[in-house]
C-alpha positions, 0 to 999 in steps of 0.5 A: 358270438356274445360280443357281436350280440352286445354290439349289435343290441347296444347300437340298435338301442342307441339308434332307436333312442336317437330315432325317437329323439328326431321324431320328437324334435321334428314334432316340436318344430324345426323353424330355426337353424339351430332347431335343424342342426339338432334334428340333423345331428340326432338323425345321423347319430341314429344312422351311424349307431344303426350302421355300427350295429349291422356293418361294425367296422365298415367304411360307410360306418366310418363315413357315418361317424364322420358325418355325425361329428361334423353335424354336432360340431356344426351345432356348437359353431352355431351356438358360438356364432349366436351373438351378433359380435361372434362373427367379428372374431375371426380366430374362433372361426379358425378353431372350428376350422381346425377341427372340421379339417381333421374330420376332412382329412379322416374322411380322405383317409376312409375313402383312401382304400376304396379309390387308391387301394392304400390303407393307413389304419393307425394313421386314421386312429390317430386322426380319430383321436385328434378329432375327439380331443379338439371336439372336446376343447370346443364343447369346453370352450362353448360352455365356459363362454355361456352366459351364466343365465344360458348354462342351465339350458345347455348343460345336459347337451354339453354333458352328453357330447363330452361323454360321447367324445370322451368315450371315443377319445378313450377308445381310440387311444387305446386302439393305438396302443392295445387293440384287444381291449379296445375291441371290447370298448367298441362292443359296448360303445353303443350302450355309452351312446344310448345312455346319452340320449336322456341328456340330449332330450333334457337339453333339447326340451329347454326353450331358453335363449342361448347366449355365448359370450366370446372372449379372446382369452378363450379363443387363444386357449382353444387355439393353443390346445389345438396346436399342441393336438395337431402337433402330437398328431402330426408327429404321430401319424408321420411316425406311424406312416413311415414306420408302416413303410419301413422308413424309420430312419427318415421319420427319426431324422424328421422328428429331431429336425422339427423338434429343433426348429420348434426349440429354436422358435420358442427360444427367439419368441419368448425372451424377445419383448419385440417378438411377443409384441410383433406376434400380438399385433399380427395374431390380433390382426389376422384373427380378429376383426377388432384389435381390442377386447373392449370389455376386458380392456375397459375393466382393466382400465377402470379397476387401474384408475380406481385402485384404492390406496395405490399410486397417485392418480396421475401414475394410475392414468398413465399406467392405465393407457400403457397397458392399453397400448403395451407402452413401457411408461409415460408421463403427463403434461400440464401448463403452469400460470405462465402457459409453459409446459410441465411435468404433472406426473410420471411412470417409467418414463425413460425419455428426456426430461422436459427442457426449460421453455423461455418462451411460454407463448409456444407452450401456450399455443400448442396447448391451445391447439390440442384443447381445440382439436382434441387429436390423438398426437402421433409423434412417429408420423411427425418424424417420418413425415407421414402424419396428417396435414392437420397433425403437422399443423400442430405447433408441437415443441421441438424437444417433444419431436426429437425425443425418439422415446416418445411415442403418442399423446392423448389429450385428457378433456374434461368438460371442454377443458384440456386438464392434461396431456398423456405422452406414453413411451414407445413399445417394443414394436412400434406401429401406426395407430388406426381408427379403432386405437384413436376411438379407444383412446378418446373415450378412455381419455374422457374417463380418465380426464375425469379422474385426473381433473378430480384429483387436481381439484382435490389437490387445489382444494386442499391448498384452498383449505390450508389458505382458509384455515390461515384466514380463519385464524387471522379473522379470530385473531383480528377480533381478539386484537380488537379487543385488546386495542379496546382495553389498551385504549381505555387503559391510556384514557384513564392514565391521563386521570390516574397515573399518580394512583399507585394502585392504578399503575400496579393494575396498569402494569399487570394489564399490559403484560397480560395483553403482551402475553395475549398478543404473543400467543396470537402471533404464535397461533398464526405460524404455519406449525400452529395446532388448531384451537383444540381444548384440553379439559381438566379440573379448573377452578373457575373463580379466578377465570371468571373474575379475570374476564369480567374484570378485563370488561368491567372498566368500560361497563358494569358487569356484575357476578351473581352466584357462587363462582368458587366451583370447579369444572372440566375446562381449558382455562385460557380458552374459557377465559377467551370464550367468556371475553367474547360473550361479555363483549357482545353483551357490553356492546349490546347494552345501553348506558345504566344496563348492566351486564349479568354473569351468572354461575350456578351448578346444574345437576352434573354440569356448571352453567355460565350465563352472561345475560344482557337487556339489549335489543335482543335477536329474533328467532330466525336470526338465532337459528340461522345466521347467529353462529355463522362467521362474519354475520354481525348485528353491529355496525363495524362488527367482525361477527366472529365472537359467538361463532368462536366462543362456541368453538372454543367451548365445544373444543372443551367437551361443552356446549353453548345455548342462547335465548334471546327475544326482541326488546327483552335481551339475550342470554348465552349459557355455557354448560361444562361438565362438573368436576371435583377439586383435586386432592392435595397430597400431604407431605410426609 
C-alpha cells in the first residue's frame, strides 16, 4: 500500500510540474517550431506521468511513454537540423531514424497483446533499454556538437534529458535481470522525473539562439554506438523470444552463425586497405550529401603546409593533397630552363622515374596547356578512354600515361603562372573524380601554389644572395686592387728616377712584397669557402699600423700625422690598416695640390679616436645622411663608391664605429672610434 502511494504521488507531482511547464511555455509563445515541440514534449510528459500515477504498467501508459520519447527525440533532431548545412548530412538522419525505429518497434510490441494476443514482455524491456541508450547517444551528440556559445542555452535541458533516460536505462536493465528491485525503482520514477522539471524550466527560459555544428566524426561515432546497441539488442531479443518459446537450440545456432559472420567480415575489412577505402567511399556517398568535411580537411591541409621544422615544402604539399584523396604518395613536376619536365620533390612515390626527355618542346607544350586550362588531370580517364575531349586534347607525355601508379595531376597556379604540377599515386580503391573533388583540389591548389612559390622564391633568393655576396666581395677587391695598381704605378714611375738609390731599392722590394701579399689575400677572399670580413679585435698597438697606412699614400700626396699614435686599442690590425687606407685615399682624392691630409690620433675617454681630415670641397648634410655609405655611390669621376662603405663595415666588424663631419667648401673629417686597451704585460723569463 505504501509503495502504491509513492507511485501515485511521485508521478502526480511530476504531472503537475510538467503541466505548469506547458502552461508557462504556452504563455511565453509558441511561434517557432522548436517552441511548439517543447510545448508538446512538456504536455506529453505530463500526460504520461499522470497515466503512470493512475494506470501503472498499463498498455496506454506504455503508449504515452513511447510518445514522450518520440517528442523529445524530435526536439533534439530540430536542434541538430537548425543549421542550414545540417540537412546535407544524411548520416545524422539515419542516427535519429534508428532510434525512432526502435521506438516504433516498441510501439508494435505494446500493440501486439491487444491485436494478436501475443505478449513478449522481455523483448519489450530490451527495446526500451535500447531506446534509452540510443537517446542518450543523441543527447551526447547534440551537446558535443553545439557551438560553445550555445551550450549554456541547452545545458540544463541536456542534463534533464540525460537524467530522464539514464534512469530509464537503469530501470529496464534491472527489470531484465531482477524484476523485484526494478519494481522499487519504478515506484520512485515519478520523483526522479519531477526533479528534472526545474532543469527544463531553466533551459526553456533561455532565449539564446541554439547553434549545432555537425561533424562527420560525431555522426560516425553515433552510428557506431547505435550499431553496437542494435547488435546487442537483436541478440538479446532473439534469445529472449526463443527462450520463451522453448527453442533454445535454434537461438544458439543462430547466435554462433551471426558471430561467425561478424568475425569473418571484420577479418576481411580491417586488414584490407582496399576494403577500408571502398567502405569509406560508399559511406561518404550514401550517408552524406558532400564527400568531404570541408572544415576538417582545410584545417588539416593548412596544418600540414605550415608545420614548422618538418619536411621540405614540396613534400608537405604532396602529403597535404595525398591526405585529402587517400593517396599513398606523389611527386611535383616543374620545368627547367629548356622546358623539359623534371622532378622537383617527391614523397612516398612508388611509380616510375621520369625518363629523360630529348624533345623539350613536348614538355613545354604540355606545361603551357596545363597553365592555360588549369584543369585537374585524370590519368585513368586517358588510359581507359572515358576522359573528356578537353583532357584528351592535352599533350600529356606518354610516360605519364604508361605509368599505372600515376592517378591524378593537380596544377599549382600562383598569380596566373603554373609553378608546379602535383602527381598523386593511385589509392587502394580507384574511383573517378567528380565536381566536388575538382572544386576542392582547385581551391587547395591555389593555397598550396602560394606556399610552394614562396619556397621556390626563397630558394632562388638564397642563390641570388650567394651571388650577391660574391659580387660584393669582388667589388671590394676590385677597389683594393685599384689602390694597389695606383701604388705600383707610382712605384714604377719613381723607379726611373731613383733606381740607383739603395734605400729606394730596399723600399721598393718591401713595397712589392707587401703588394703581393695583399693580392694573395684578396684572391683568397674570392674563394667559395672564404669567410666574411668579420674583425677579430684584440689589444693592438696603433703606431705601426697608422704609420704603414700613411706611408703607402704619402708618396703621392702629403699626409701629416698629428698626436701620439703610440697607444693601444681593441682592433684587427689588417682590417684597421685597410679601413685607414680607404679613408686616406678618399681624403687625398678630395684634396687639392698643396693641401695636406691630416691624420690625428687622440684618446677620448674609454676610446681612441683616429681622425682623417681633408680640406676639399666637402659634402652636404643630405648626401652624408642618405648616400655616403651606400655602395657604388661616389662624388668622384670614375670612383667605385666602395671606400667609405667598406671602411665603415670593417670598423663595425671590429666593434668600433665611424663618424663623419663635412661641410661644403670646408672639407671632411672621418673619425674611427675604437675601444681603448692596455698594453699586454710581458711575462718575465725565469
